[in-house]
N, C-alpha and C positions, 0 to 999 in steps of 0.2 A: 827415452825410447827413440829408436831409429826407424824412420819410415822407409819402406822399400817400394820403389816404383815398379810399374809394369816392365819397363825396359831393363831395370836392374835384375829382376827375376828372370827374364828371358836370357840375360847374359849368364846367369848361373846354370841354366838348363844345358845339358850336354848332348841332347839329341832332338831330332825334329818332333818326335811324338810328344816328348815332355814339353817342348816349346809350344806345340799346338794346344796342349792341355792348359798350360798357364795362360796362354793368350785368351782362350775362351773363358777361363775363370776370371781374368782381369777385366774382361768386357762387362761382366755382371757386377763386379765390385772393384773399380779401378785401383784404389790405393788403400783406403782405410782398412778393409777387411783382410788385407795381406800384410799389414804392418807387423814387424817383429820387435820384441823386446830383446835387445842384444846387449850383453854386458860390455861396458866401455873397454876399448882396446882389443876386442875380439872381432877381427875383420873377416875371419873365415865363416862360411855359412853353408850348411847342407840343406838343400831345398827338399822338403818332404811333401808327398802328395796328400793334401788334406782329405780328398775323397776316399783314398785307401785307408787313411787313418780312421775316418768315421765308420767305414765298412767293418772294421775290426771290433767295433763296440757292439755288444750283443743286441742292444735295443735299437741300434741304427741299421743293423745288418738286414732287417726286413724291408728296408726302403730300396726302391729302384734307383739306378744310377743317376737319372735326371734329378730326382729329389735329393739325393746325397750331394750332387753338385750345387743345387740351390742352397742347401743347408751350409755347405762349405763357404758360400759367399758371405755368410754372416759371422764366420769364425775369425778370430785374431790369434796369430801365433805368438807364443811367449817362450822365452828361453830362461832356464835357471841353471846357475852353476852349482856344483856340489855343496851341500849344506845350506844353500840359499832357501829362505822361507817362501812358500807359496801363500800360506795364510796362517794366521794365529787364531787360536781358540777365542771365540767371541767376535771375530771380524764379521762384517756383513758379507753375505754371499750374493753376488750379482749375476752368477751364471754357472755353467757347467765347465769343468776342465777335463779335457780328453788327453791322455798321455800318448804322445807320438813316439818318443824314445826316452830311454833312461828309466828312472825309478823314483817314486814318491812315497815317503813314509808318512803315515797318519799316526799321530801319537798324542798322549796326554802327558802333561808335566806337573809334578807335584810342587808344592811350595818350597820343599827342600831341594829342588832341582832334580829329583829322581824322575827318569823318563820311562814310560811304558809304551812301547810300540804296539799299535792295534793291528796294523796291516801294512804291508809294502806293496803298492800297486805299480804295475809295469805297463808296457805298451798295450793299448787296446782297452785299458781300464779307465774309469772315470773317478773324479773327485767332486763332491758338492751337491749331488742330486738330492740328498736328504734335506738339506737346508732350503733348496729351491721349493720343495713341496710343502714343508711345514712353515715356511716364511721366517724361520729363525736364523741365528748366526751359525758360524762353523762350530760344531760341537767338539772338535778337536783341532789340533794344529797339523799342518802339513808342510813338509820340507823335502828338498831333493836329496836323495841318497848319492846320486852321481849327476853329472851333467845331463840335463833333461830338456826336452822340447814338448810343449803342450799346445793344444788348441783351446781357445776360450770361446764358448758359445753363450751369448747373452741369455739371461733368464727368460725374457719375454719370448724369444724365438723357440726355446726348448718347450716352454709350457704351451705355446700355440700349436706346436707339432703334436704334443700329447693329446690336446683337445680334439684335433681333427683326424688323428690316426690312432684307432683303438689298438692296433697291433703293436705300435710303439709303446703305448701306455701299458699294455699288459706285459710287454717285455721288460719295462722299467720295474713294474711290480715284482716280477720274478727275480730281477736283480736285487731289489731291496729285501725280498724274502730270503735270498741266499745270504745277503750280508747279515741279516738277523740271526740265521742259523750259525753262521761263522762266529759271530760275537757271543752267542750262547755257548758254543764249544770253547771259546777263549775263556769265558768266565769259569767254566768247569775246569779247564786246565790250570788257571791261576789260583783257584780257590781250593780245589780238591786233590790235585796231583803234586807230588814232591818235585823239587828242583831237578833231581836226577832223571825223572821221567820226562819232564819238559825239555831238558837238554838233549836227551836221547831222541825225542821226537824231532827236535830241531835238526839234529845231525842226520837222522833217517830221511827226513823230507829233503834236505839239501843233497844227500847222496842220490836219492831217486831222481831229483830234478837235474843235477849237474854232474853226477858221478860217471866215471868211465871205468869199466872193469879191466883190471890188469892182473898180472901174475901175483902181485902183492896183495890185491884186494880191490875194493871199490874206492877210487881216488877222486877227490873233488877239491876245488879251491875254497879257501876260507879267508876272506879279506877282512872280516869284521874283527874288531878287538873284543876282548872278553867283556868289556863294559857295554859295547854295542849288542853283543849276544844277550847279556843280562837284560837290556832294555826290551829285547824282543820276547824273552821268555818270562819276564816278570821277576827278576831277582837282581842280585848285586854281583859285581865283578869277582869278589873273593869266592863266592859259592860256585860260580862258573869255573874258575881255575881249579878249585878243589875237586869238583866232580869230573872235569876233564882228566885230571890226574888219576882218579879212580878208574875211569874207563880205560886209560892206558895201562894201569897196573893189572887190570883184569883181562887184558888182551882183546878188548873190543875194538880199539882204534890205535893208530899210531899217528903222532903229530909231527909234521915237518914244517918248515918255514912256509907259512901261508897255504898250507895244504893239510888235508886230513885223509888218512887211509883207513877205511873200515875193514877190519880183519875178520870180524864175526858179525855178519849182517843179521843172522837169526837171533843172536843174543841182543843185538841193538834193538831189533823189532820188539822183542819181549820186554826189554827195558822201557821202550817208548809206550807200550801198552800197560805198563805198571805191573806186569806179571812177576818181575823180579826186582830186587832192590840192591843198589850198589852197597857193597860192604864198607864198613868203617864209618 
């Protein structure tokens, strides 16, 4: 771990306003709370505003700026490289992780090595709140999908905040309730729907989130391998390949290098809903 002093942080700041912010933050927590876990050999560093990061979290957004700033004083920044583990299933959970940038996948791993992705969390999301409240270990593993930066808030500070602020506590309950609904939907997807339906939904959701409409259709990047897609939708690589070919043959999509073009969004929607079945 590399410690970052107040002076070093101020040298990273590029304008007076950012310098003033970090100066005030460092006065309440001179060194320890601003230390970064930096991978060896990586000298570059982008300074991210911890207060703005906390404000993006649904259950911290109810706090005024002065309380967010006080909470940020207890946070430690951590960096993960692509594919680096944040936590393994069964590890002790000592606090809450808030994602500043990048993406973290939460997944289960079978004894045979098959992986099932439960969710991919991005900036503004959190990892670890369930284990904080029930006192247990991490129920699943977590790893970086890409280079990522996180804030770590110790368990005691998070629980103390929930005890003294009912708005935060209720917002956390809403977040946990949403996660429960999401996992219930995931169980339905994996147990009751065919691979073709799950793959269509994966492509539909990606098109809605990242797609750009062009004369050819709705285009979006697809960087995942078929094996990675299989881990997200609960199947194996060969079935992903087979169903992608079926979608291409039926004129739903066109595949180009690291890109998908949706040619028939209505049919893809119907397939995602399970209304129609891929032939063959």
